[in-house]
MARMAR-256977 format. One record per residue (C-alpha): x, y, z. Coordinates in steps of 0.05 Angstrom, whole numbers, plus 5000, padded with zeros to 4 digits. Example, Ala and Ser with C-alpha at 12.3 -4.5 7.8 and 13.67 -1.06 7.14 Angstrom:
BEGIN
[r [5246 4910 5156]] [r [5273 4979 5143]] 
END
This chain:
BEGIN
[r [5000 5000 5000]] [r [5025 5069 4982]] [r [5030 5129 5025]] [r [4974 5162 4988]] [r [4928 5104 5000]] [r [4944 5104 5073]] [r [4928 5176 5079]] [r [4864 5167 5041]] [r [4844 5112 5089]] [r [4860 5153 5150]] [r [4824 5212 5123]] [r [4761 5172 5109]] [r [4754 5143 5181]] [r [4704 5183 5225]] [r [4733 5218 5285]] [r [4719 5187 5355]] [r [4669 5224 5400]] [r [4698 5263 5456]] [r [4668 5243 5525]] [r [4655 5302 5571]] [r [4690 5297 5637]] [r [4646 5270 5696]] [r [4616 5320 5742]] [r [4632 5320 5817]] [r [4559 5303 5839]] [r [4556 5237 5802]] [r [4622 5216 5831]] [r [4600 5229 5902]] [r [4535 5191 5892]] [r [4571 5130 5865]] [r [4620 5131 5922]] [r [4563 5134 5973]] [r [4529 5074 5942]] [r [4594 5034 5944]] [r [4605 5053 6016]] [r [4534 5035 6037]] [r [4538 4967 6004]] [r [4605 4955 6038]] [r [4575 4976 6105]] [r [4516 4930 6097]] [r [4562 4872 6080]] [r [4607 4887 6139]] [r [4546 4895 6185]] [r [4516 4830 6162]] [r [4581 4793 6176]] [r [4586 4826 6244]] [r [4514 4809 6262]] [r [4522 4738 6238]] [r [4583 4729 6281]] [r [4551 4759 6342]] [r [4487 4719 6332]] [r [4525 4654 6323]] [r [4565 4668 6385]] [r [4502 4684 6425]] [r [4467 4620 6401]] [r [4528 4579 6418]] [r [4530 4611 6487]] [r [4456 4598 6498]] [r [4462 4526 6475]] [r [4521 4516 6520]] [r [4483 4547 6579]] [r [4423 4503 6565]] [r [4466 4441 6559]] [r [4502 4458 6623]] [r [4435 4470 6658]] [r [4406 4405 6631]] [r [4467 4366 6650]] [r [4461 4392 6722]] [r [4389 4362 6729]] [r [4394 4288 6750]] [r [4359 4234 6710]] [r [4318 4185 6750]] [r [4286 4118 6731]] [r [4213 4110 6751]] [r [4164 4052 6754]] [r [4089 4046 6765]] [r [4065 4011 6828]] [r [4034 3942 6818]] [r [3963 3938 6844]] [r [3954 3880 6893]] [r [3906 3825 6873]] [r [3859 3841 6931]] [r [3877 3779 6971]] [r [3934 3740 6998]] [r [3952 3667 6991]] [r [3981 3635 7053]] [r [4011 3565 7048]] [r [4008 3525 7112]] [r [4019 3452 7130]] [r [3958 3411 7146]] [r [3938 3342 7171]] [r [3885 3306 7132]] [r [3835 3263 7171]] [r [3773 3224 7155]] [r [3707 3260 7165]] [r [3685 3205 7213]] [r [3737 3159 7243]] [r [3718 3109 7297]] [r [3740 3043 7327]] [r [3689 2987 7331]] [r [3688 2948 7396]] [r [3652 2885 7419]] [r [3591 2895 7462]] [r [3585 2821 7478]] [r [3640 2776 7506]] [r [3656 2711 7472]] [r [3697 2681 7415]] [r [3699 2711 7345]] [r [3661 2663 7302]] [r [3675 2694 7234]] [r [3694 2761 7203]] [r [3666 2783 7136]] [r [3708 2844 7117]] [r [3781 2860 7117]] [r [3823 2924 7110]] [r [3807 2966 7050]] [r [3736 2940 7044]] [r [3683 2992 7030]] [r [3622 2978 7072]] [r [3552 3006 7076]] [r [3514 3025 7139]] [r [3483 2964 7170]] [r [3529 2915 7134]] [r [3549 2853 7175]] [r [3623 2857 7194]] [r [3633 2798 7242]] [r [3597 2748 7288]] [r [3613 2729 7360]] [r [3596 2663 7395]] [r [3571 2676 7465]] [r [3539 2612 7494]] [r [3532 2641 7564]] [r [3490 2699 7540]] [r [3447 2652 7497]] [r [3434 2608 7558]] [r [3417 2668 7601]] [r [3367 2690 7548]] [r [3335 2621 7548]] [r [3330 2621 7624]] [r [3301 2691 7625]] [r [3248 2673 7573]] [r [3229 2613 7617]] [r [3224 2658 7678]] [r [3180 2704 7637]] [r [3133 2647 7621]] [r [3129 2628 7695]] [r [3115 2700 7714]] [r [3060 2705 7662]] [r [3027 2641 7688]] [r [3031 2665 7760]] [r [3002 2732 7742]] [r [2944 2698 7706]] [r [2929 2655 7767]] [r [2933 2715 7813]] [r [2885 2755 7769]] [r [2834 2697 7769]] [r [2839 2691 7844]] [r [2829 2765 7854]] [r [2768 2766 7809]] [r [2739 2706 7846]] [r [2749 2737 7914]] [r [2716 2801 7891]] [r [2655 2761 7870]] [r [2652 2723 7936]] [r [2659 2787 7975]] [r [2596 2813 7944]] [r [2558 2755 7977]] [r [2596 2763 8042]] [r [2628 2694 8032]] [r [2700 2719 8045]] [r [2731 2772 8088]] [r [2754 2839 8062]] [r [2826 2821 8082]] [r [2826 2760 8037]] [r [2802 2803 7979]] [r [2857 2854 7990]] [r [2910 2799 7994]] [r [2887 2770 7928]] [r [2886 2838 7893]] [r [2955 2858 7918]] [r [2984 2790 7900]] [r [2960 2801 7828]] [r [2993 2870 7828]] [r [3059 2840 7853]] [r [3056 2786 7799]] [r [3045 2841 7747]] [r [3108 2877 7770]] [r [3147 2811 7769]] [r [3124 2799 7697]] [r [3147 2868 7675]] [r [3215 2857 7707]] [r [3223 2791 7672]] [r [3203 2823 7606]] [r [3256 2876 7616]] [r [3309 2823 7631]] [r [3291 2785 7568]] [r [3296 2849 7527]] [r [3364 2863 7557]] [r [3390 2794 7541]] [r [3361 2797 7471]] [r [3399 2861 7460]] [r [3463 2827 7484]] [r [3451 2770 7437]] [r [3440 2820 7381]] [r [3509 2848 7397]] [r [3539 2782 7376]] [r [3530 2807 7305]] [r [3572 2869 7291]] [r [3546 2917 7238]] [r [3576 2979 7205]] [r [3549 3043 7238]] [r [3561 3085 7175]] [r [3587 3082 7103]] [r [3662 3079 7101]] [r [3726 3040 7092]] [r [3755 2988 7139]] [r [3824 3015 7157]] [r [3843 2962 7209]] [r [3823 2892 7231]] [r [3853 2871 7298]] [r [3822 2803 7311]] [r [3817 2736 7275]] [r [3772 2676 7279]] [r [3772 2642 7347]] [r [3801 2702 7384]] [r [3772 2716 7453]] [r [3732 2780 7451]] [r [3721 2822 7513]] [r [3662 2869 7518]] [r [3703 2919 7558]] [r [3719 2977 7511]] [r [3775 3001 7556]] [r [3817 2939 7542]] [r [3878 2963 7502]] [r [3885 2935 7432]] [r [3818 2898 7434]] [r [3781 2939 7382]] [r [3755 2893 7328]] [r [3756 2941 7268]] [r [3771 3013 7252]] [r [3723 3047 7205]] [r [3734 3113 7169]] [r [3687 3154 7125]] [r [3729 3188 7072]] [r [3678 3215 7022]] [r [3694 3282 7055]] [r [3759 3295 7090]] [r [3776 3344 7146]] [r [3841 3381 7142]] [r [3864 3415 7206]] [r [3909 3476 7197]] [r [3942 3519 7250]] [r [3935 3590 7223]] [r [3983 3643 7253]] [r [3950 3694 7296]] [r [3965 3751 7247]] [r [3917 3718 7196]] [r [3866 3693 7246]] [r [3815 3748 7234]] [r [3815 3734 7159]] [r [3812 3657 7165]] [r [3737 3654 7174]] [r [3686 3602 7152]] [r [3671 3608 7078]] [r [3742 3628 7056]] [r [3762 3586 6996]] [r [3826 3546 6993]] [r [3859 3490 6956]] [r [3906 3433 6974]] [r [3969 3407 6941]] [r [4002 3340 6955]] [r [4070 3316 6933]] [r [4040 3251 6906]] [r [3995 3292 6859]] [r [4043 3341 6825]] [r [4008 3397 6788]] [r [3939 3381 6817]] [r [3896 3423 6862]] [r [3840 3399 6907]] [r [3790 3454 6925]] [r [3761 3463 6995]] [r [3736 3516 7042]] [r [3741 3535 7115]] [r [3679 3508 7152]] [r [3696 3523 7224]] [r [3751 3545 7272]] [r [3767 3535 7345]] [r [3748 3608 7363]] [r [3809 3608 7409]] [r [3883 3623 7400]] [r [3929 3567 7425]] [r [3972 3596 7480]] [r [4033 3553 7463]] [r [4036 3563 7387]] [r [3996 3628 7381]] [r [3956 3597 7324]] [r [3882 3587 7309]] [r [3860 3516 7294]] [r [3819 3517 7229]] [r [3782 3460 7194]] [r [3781 3457 7118]] [r [3733 3406 7087]] [r [3751 3375 7020]] [r [3706 3331 6977]] [r [3736 3263 6961]] [r [3685 3226 6919]] [r [3736 3181 6884]] [r [3773 3164 6948]] [r [3841 3181 6919]] [r [3858 3226 6978]] [r [3878 3185 7038]] [r [3866 3203 7111]] [r [3931 3216 7148]] [r [3965 3249 7089]] [r [4009 3310 7096]] [r [3983 3367 7053]] [r [3999 3440 7038]] [r [3938 3483 7048]] [r [3934 3547 7006]] [r [3887 3595 7040]] [r [3858 3653 7001]] [r [3853 3707 7053]] [r [3813 3768 7032]] [r [3849 3835 7035]] [r [3816 3891 7075]] [r [3857 3948 7045]] [r [3874 3972 6974]] [r [3949 3961 6970]] [r [4003 3968 6917]] [r [4070 3935 6910]] [r [4136 3970 6895]] [r [4209 3947 6891]] [r [4249 3949 6956]] [r [4300 3994 6921]] [r [4249 4050 6919]] [r [4247 4058 6995]] [r [4279 4117 7031]] [r [4297 4109 7104]] [r [4294 4177 7135]] [r [4296 4202 7207]] [r [4222 4221 7205]] [r [4200 4154 7178]] [r [4197 4110 7117]] [r [4187 4150 7053]] [r [4183 4141 6978]] [r [4203 4190 6922]] [r [4151 4206 6869]] [r [4164 4243 6804]] [r [4110 4295 6787]] [r [4116 4346 6731]] [r [4191 4341 6730]] [r [4198 4351 6805]] [r [4206 4305 6865]] [r [4153 4295 6918]] [r [4170 4255 6980]] [r [4113 4216 7011]] [r [4109 4179 7078]] [r [4084 4108 7070]] [r [4060 4049 7112]] [r [4083 3980 7093]] [r [4042 3916 7091]] [r [4073 3849 7073]] [r [4145 3838 7053]] [r [4156 3795 6992]] [r [4233 3798 6993]] [r [4250 3839 6931]] [r [4185 3878 6935]] [r [4141 3906 6990]] [r [4067 3921 6997]] [r [4048 3994 7010]] [r [3980 4002 7043]] [r [3982 4078 7053]] [r [4016 4138 7022]] [r [4020 4115 6950]] [r [3972 4113 6891]] [r [3973 4065 6832]] [r [3982 4123 6783]] [r [4044 4152 6818]] [r [4112 4148 6784]] [r [4158 4118 6836]] [r [4233 4135 6831]] [r [4276 4073 6834]] [r [4343 4076 6871]] [r [4336 4149 6893]] [r [4398 4183 6919]] [r [4403 4195 6994]] [r [4406 4271 6982]] [r [4341 4275 6942]] [r [4292 4326 6969]] [r [4222 4349 6954]] [r [4217 4401 6898]] [r [4282 4379 6865]] [r [4280 4380 6789]] [r [4292 4313 6755]] [r [4290 4283 6687]] [r [4244 4223 6684]] [r [4264 4159 6650]] [r [4222 4097 6651]] [r [4260 4039 6681]] [r [4294 4005 6622]] [r [4275 4062 6573]] [r [4297 4131 6549]] [r [4292 4197 6585]] [r [4231 4239 6575]] 
END
């Protein structure tokens, strides 16, 4: 390209516009805007820092305050079942248990039942031979016949004398003698009749019958044995009879339970020979007197035994259901506080502690019964510290759970 062309090109290009210099007002306004934005940014950062530090301080304070409040575990009291079961040893006996003695002396002719035999009332058990009594009965019956004949003769004589006296054939004295002789013969006849009846009864005693339904539990004589009618002779009872359809169980109830062990209270029996089984019964009577030596009340529990599987003389455990007279609850032993002013328990209410005085009932070992001072809805603090006081703030945690 030539110099002329370059000049022509330069000459043809339009000249650039000339910008007027900025005024002082616009420059100040722009500077103010920049400063304001910068101030806002700086203020925001300052506020954010202060706010973050305040929040951190408040959180730390809350955390410190929360960590200073102790956390306690609570449980709800267990409501008692409304009664108590007392297990006591008992002696089982037949409802009726009696020895059978001989009422007539002689030799045992034959016995019809042996031990274990179930007999009915009126059933023949044994027979006794008593020849002396039989002979006495025969003699008495003969004497009775003589007395009857003598009485008949005396009555005829008295009637005859009365008839003769009406015709003045005999004296009044003879009539009186005849009448009184008849009266004496009448008395003699009655005495002989009574003697015959007595001997007949003795002869009837030669046959021994069962006085009630039951089981023969002992037979102490054999055929040919000499039997004595004296019931006081040791070892001379013929049989022993027991009625075991219903059994009596005698229990000595401690004095502390005596007022609750009243007739009508239900119970059940357990025996080692019947594992897992229960035999129901009920208290029917008591001795109404405390034994001075054992301080116990003798109580009778009747048990039905229709199958006869329960045996008199057995040792049993009697479970008495004694009704409770108070509404009680049960709490762990670890919840108790032993203080100078009495036994207390700590209860958590609305995040605070309330100490309550209580009265204990029965002791179950790891738990105790509270009969006063505690409600079933209370939250009982378990293992409270010795320094715990009423009004103290606590965090509640269910035993075995998380804090509330």
